[in-house]
N, C-alpha and C positions, 0 to 999 in steps of 0.2 A: 122327338129327341128321347132318345133311352136314356133312365135315368143314371147313369153311372156315366156315361158321358156326360149329364148334368153333375156329376159331384166331382169327374175331373176338371171342368172345366170352372165349378166355385173356388179345386184347391188351388186354380194355378190365380185365380186374382187374387185369395189372401195372400200366397207367395210373391208375388207379383205387388200386392198391399205395403208386405215385412219388409220388403228391399229399399223399398220406395222410403218408408220410413225408415228406416238404416241410415239411408244416404243421406238424411234429411237431418236426420239427427251430427252427422258426423260432420257434417256441414254447418252446420252452428257452431258446434264445438272448437273448429277450426277456425269459426268469426268470432269467437270467445278469446280461443287466447291470441290472437291479430290484436284484437281491442284492447287485449289487456297488455301484451308487450309495445302497441300504442302509447301506451300512460306511460311507457319506462324512458322512451328512448325514441327521439323526433329528428325531424330533415339535420336540425341543429345538434344533435349529439345524447347523450344521458341529460335525463326531465328532472333539474333540483331545486323545491321547493326549500325557498330562506325564508323562516319568521323571524324578525326582529322585531324586538320589542320596544322601541322607541325612532326617532329619526334625528340621529347627530353626525356631528365630524368626525366621531370614531368611525363611526364607517365609508370613511374616503376609501380606506382598501378597495369596497364592493364596487364605491361610485367609478372610480377607477378601472377598475377588471369590468364590466359592464360599459362603459363609452368605449376602452379602446379595444373591446373583443377579444379578450384576453380567456375569457370562459367557451367562447368556440374555439379557439385556439388550441383546449383539452377535451376538445368536445364533450361539451357538455352543456347545458341548455339552462342557463337560471333563471328560476323569475323571484320574486320578493313582495313578500306581503308584511304590514306594517298588524304589529297586535299590540293590545295591552296588556301590556305588562309581562315580564320573564316569566310565571306562573303561567299565562295562558301560554304565551312560548314553549314552555317546557311540558306543556299538557300535548299540545300539537306536534307536541315530538315523539313523545311517546304515545300517540295514539298513528304516528306515519303520516300527519296531512301534512309535515313539514320531513327534508328529508335532515335538514339543518338548522340551527338555531343559534342567535350571538344568548349569554345571559352575563349576569355574573356567577361566578365559581361556587357561593356556598350554597345554589339549591342546588345546583347540579351537585352536590358532595352527600346533600341531605337522599336526593330524588335515590340514584345509586347508592347508598344508603339500604334506602327500601328497597332497594329491586332494580328499581328503573333501567331498564338494554339499551343508553347511552353513555356515550365518549366521547372523550376531550379530545378537540382533530387538533386543534393550537390556540389561538388566540391575535387578535385585529390591535393591543397594547396591552403593553407588561408593565404599565403603573397604575395611579388612580390614576381616577379623572374629577375625584370630586374634589369641592372647594366647601370650608367651612365660613359659612355666616353668619351677621348677627347685625343688630342695630348696634346708631356709632357709638353709646354710650356702653358697652360692653368692649373691654381697652384689653387684655386679659383673658384666657380660661379661666380663672380665680373668680373674674366677676359673675361669673355664671354662677354661682353658690345660690340654691333655692331660687333661681330664674325658668323658666318653661324652656324647655328643647322641643323640634317636630323634628318626627323622624318618622319614616315611610310605614313599615308593619313591620311589629315585634315578631323576629326572628328571620328578620329577609336579608342581604347582604347588605344593602344603604345601611339600616340598622346597626347589624355587626358589625363596620367598619366606625362610624357613629358613636355607637359605646366604645369602642377599643383607643379611637381617637380624646374623648374622655378620661377614660382611666391613663391613658398614656401622661397628659395632663393634670395629671396628681386628683381628677372630681370621682366620685364615686356616681355612674350613675342612679341605681337605686336608692340613696341617698341626699346629696347632695343638689339635686335639681328634676324637676317633675318633667318625663318624658312626656308628653302626647303624640296621638296618630295621626300624620297629615295626610299621606298617599303622598302619590306622584310628587317632581318635583315641582309644579305647579302650583298645586294645595300649596306644597310649602313652603314655597313664597309666599303665598299670600298668607299665608297664618304671619308667616314675621310680623309682612307688610303692615298688615291689620293690627301690630300688639297681641296676639293671642300667641304668641313667643316673641324668645328675643335670643335663638340661635334657632340654625340648622344648617341639613348637611344636601351641596346642591351638585350637577352635573351642566356638562354647557348641553346645549348654548342657555339654558336657564339662567348662568350663572352672568350670563350680560344683561339679561335685563334686572339681578340684585342689583349691577352694576348700576343702572339708570337708574332703578329707583335709590339708592343710595345710602347703601346696605355695607357693611362692614365684609371683607374678607380677611376676617380673623387667622385662616391658616390654607394651603395648598399640601392638602391630601398628599401627594406624592412627595413633599418636605419632610417629612416623617413616615412614611407608610414605602420605605424602595423598594420591595417588590410586590406586583400586583396584578394579577394574568385581568383587567377590568371587566371587557370585552369576550369573554372565551367561545372561542368557536364548537358544536357541540354536536352532536350527528347520528342519527341514530341507528343503531345497531345490528336491525338487522339489513338499510343501507348500506354499511360497512363492509358487514356478511356479503351480501348477492351485490356487491357494486362498489370495489373496493378501487377500481383504476378513477372513476368518477368522483369519489371520494378526494384520492389524490390528484385527480384534474382540481378540484376544487381550491385545493391548501397549495397546488400551484401557480393559479394565475392568482391566486392574493401574496403570495410569493411577489412573482414579478409587481404586483400592482403597487406594493409597498414600495420598492427599492425602486417606482415609477412617481409615486408624492412623493418622496425624501428626497429628490432629487433639486437642486433649488433652480436650476433650469426649466422647470417644471411650473415654478412657485406661481405664475400670473396664472398660468391654466389650473391651479388646484381650485384658488379663487376664485375661481366663474364656477369650477363644476360648483361647489359650495352655496354662493351662490343662486345654481339652476340648481339644486334638488333642494335644499335647503331654501329655498325666499330667504336668501338674505340680502341684507347692503350687502355695497362694497368692506364697508368698515368694518364688520358685524366677521363676515369671511374671513376674514386676513387675522382678525381676532381670534377666532376660532381654529385658523390652522397653527396659529402661530405655540397656540396652546395643545393641536393634539398630537402633531410634528413630531415633536422630541419622547413623546409618549409610543409612537410604534412600533410595535415589535418588527425584528426585521426578520422577515420571510416567515414570520406568521409563527418566528420558537413559541412557544409558553414559558413563563418563570421557573422551577422547578422547585425554586426557593419560597415564588410567591401563592404555588399550589398548595407547599409543607405550614403554610402560615394559616389560606385558608381554610386549611382541613382546623388545624388545632385552634384558631380560634371559633369556627363553627362548631368546636366541641365544648369550648371554653366557655360561649356562650346559652350552650344547653341544647343547641338543638340539630348537634350530630349525638347520638343515641351509639353508644358501641365505638370502632372504630374501621375509614377505611385508607386503603392504602392508595400512591399513586397509581399502581397496575392497574386496578380494580378504574380509574377514573381517565388511565391517561389511553389511549391508540397507539402502540411504540412502532404500529407499522404504518402512521400515518404521520404521524406528529413530530415535530421533534423542539426539544428542549435544551436548557439549555441551566 
């Protein structure tokens, strides 16, 4: 074979290999794009990952929406993950591990002030879910002078509510009592039961354990704090921008589920659902339902006054530096407020 012919053959083979590689790369890119899309959409609708910082009866609308396929009705495929505390949930929301989380509003306010790309889209309840528990020797708030009070973590939503209650009842949190950090509900309860503290603030279902242990319910927070969005629903900013229909579908499902849960005709079903979801005895499920139902927010609507209270109180506590407006916190295209 002549040299010119050999050169021509080599050139053809190189060109063929180049075209083949280009096609393979193109297929690879197409597959990658398909894989990425599959992560966002399943056969059951747009995938929405939800992070919950605890497990309690306040999540009843979410339980109902899942059981009655209301999420699927609105073309979303929702999965729930329980995480350890609101800080972890908020971190997961910011990193995109979750598209939606539930959280106390105070930590969200400070997060937004620091530039977090998150928004409030609604709430599960518009009343506080906390109760004040003490040892039996405490007859009134004034009896707490000189006593030890157990809080969660200084500056978080639980701590802010606790200190607000003390001030409202004529006590200086920095002088009249000694506040100690005791962590989550269960450890705060244990701190009082062991005698290390004489008072703490608890949410359900830990309140049932406090009742069983013989502690005194000194106050119900919602009797004094009239407007408060306890379990705010928050969404990742990129999710709201790229999947607005999915975010709206999520809140529409929550609204329908709340209506269903509050219907007296469905009471027995709600009791059974709490028993199944929270591994509760029937009596405890009934008590939790009676505690939660009056606080469930119709249509998932957040209280504007509750948001304002959280902003003002977070600022007074020194946790919030500067100003944060409601418009910065709330996505008005999804959220309903009253």
